[in-house]
N, C-alpha and C positions, 0 to 999 in steps of 0.2 A: 216394315212397320215404322222405321225412323222417318221415311218420307212422308207418311200419313201424319205423323205427329208434327212435323214442320209445317205441312199444309194447314193442319188444324190451328196451329199457333198463329200463323199469319192470317188465316181466315177470321179468327176471333179478333185479332188486332185491328184489321181493316174494318170489321163490322163495328167495333167500338168507336173508331174514328168517324165512320159514316154516321152512326147514331148521335154522336156528339153534335154534329152539324144539324141533323134532322130534328133534334130536340131544341136546339137554339134558334133556328131560323123562324119558326112560328112565333117565338117570343119576340123577335124583332118585328114580325108582322103585327103583333098586338100593339107594341109601342108606336109603330108607324101609323096604324089605323086610328089610334087614340090621340095622336099629336095634331096640333093645329098650326104648327110653326113651319113655314116653307124651308127654312135652312135646316131644320131637324129632318124634314122629309128627304132632302138631298143627301144628308148623312146616312139615313137609313137605306136609301136606294143603293148606295155604294156598298154598305155592309151586307145587304141581302144578296146582291149579285156576286160579290167576292166570296161569301160563305158558300153559296150554292155551287159555284164553280170549283171551290176548294174541295168540297166533300164528294163531288160527283165521281172522281177517280177512285175514291175509297169504296163507293157503292159497286163500281165495276169490278174492282179487285176482289171484293167480298164474293160476288157472284162467280167470277172466274175461278177463284180458289175453291169455292163450294163444288163447282163442276169437277175440278181436278181431284177433289176428295172422292167424289162419287166414282170417277174413272178408276182411281186407285183401288177402291173396294171392289169394284166389278158389278156387272149386271145382276148377278144372282142376289147379292146383298141389297142392291137398289130395289129390286122387285119385292124382296121380303120386308123391306123397311117402310112399312105403311105410314109411320109417323113422319118420315121424310117427305112423303108426297104432300101431306098437309103443310109441312114447313115450306116446301117449295111454293105452294099456293099462296102462303102468307108473304113470302119474299116477293112474289109477283105483285101482290097488293102494295107492298112497300115501294117497289119500283114505280108503280102507278102514282103513288103518293109523291114520290120524289119528282116524277115528271110533272105532276100538277103544281109542285112548288115552282117550277120554271114558268108556268103560266101566271102564277101569282106574282112572282118577281116582275114579270113583264107588265102586269096590270098595275102594280105599284109604280113602276118606272114611268108609265104613261099617265100617272095620276088619275087612274080610272077605278080605284078601289071603292066599292060601295058597301063592303062588309064591316061589321063592328069588331072591336077588340074582343068581345065575347065570342064571336064566331071563331076567331083565331085561337082563343083559349081552348075551345072544344077541339078544334082542328089539331092542336098540339097533343091531344091525348091519344090520337089514333096510333102513332108509332109506339107509344109506351105500352099500350095494350097488346099490340102485335108482338113486340119484343118479349113481353112476359110469356105469351103463349109459345113463341119460338124457343125460348130458353127451357120451358117445361118440356116441350117435345124433344129437344136435343139431349137433355140430361135424364129425364125420366123414361122416355121412349114408351109411352103408355100403350102403344099397339104396334 
């Protein structure tokens, strides 16, 4: 049981670190999309790239530790934990979101962004909603 608790602690730690970046990156996109200053654009390009590469290992560690937790609990637990199947689906959506952020960083780096700050404000809400559902699933385990 001690191993599972350590795995869970580090899983949550890396998830929080990952989300801190996933919440902040779209806010940088908002400012970048709304700025008209070339020097400011250069500054944002660096921030976007560094932040995304900084939090990507946290995403990978979150997933790997989640898999380790499932392995520790065993197949019978995994099969019975229907809430976990939905959580995994949502994590896959988050990974797709994270991957799309790489595309957006590249788009901004090439000065090809055509979307407004408003788009990125809505884009920023996606991981917040997913996180809320994941936390409810993990703690309430409704099914």
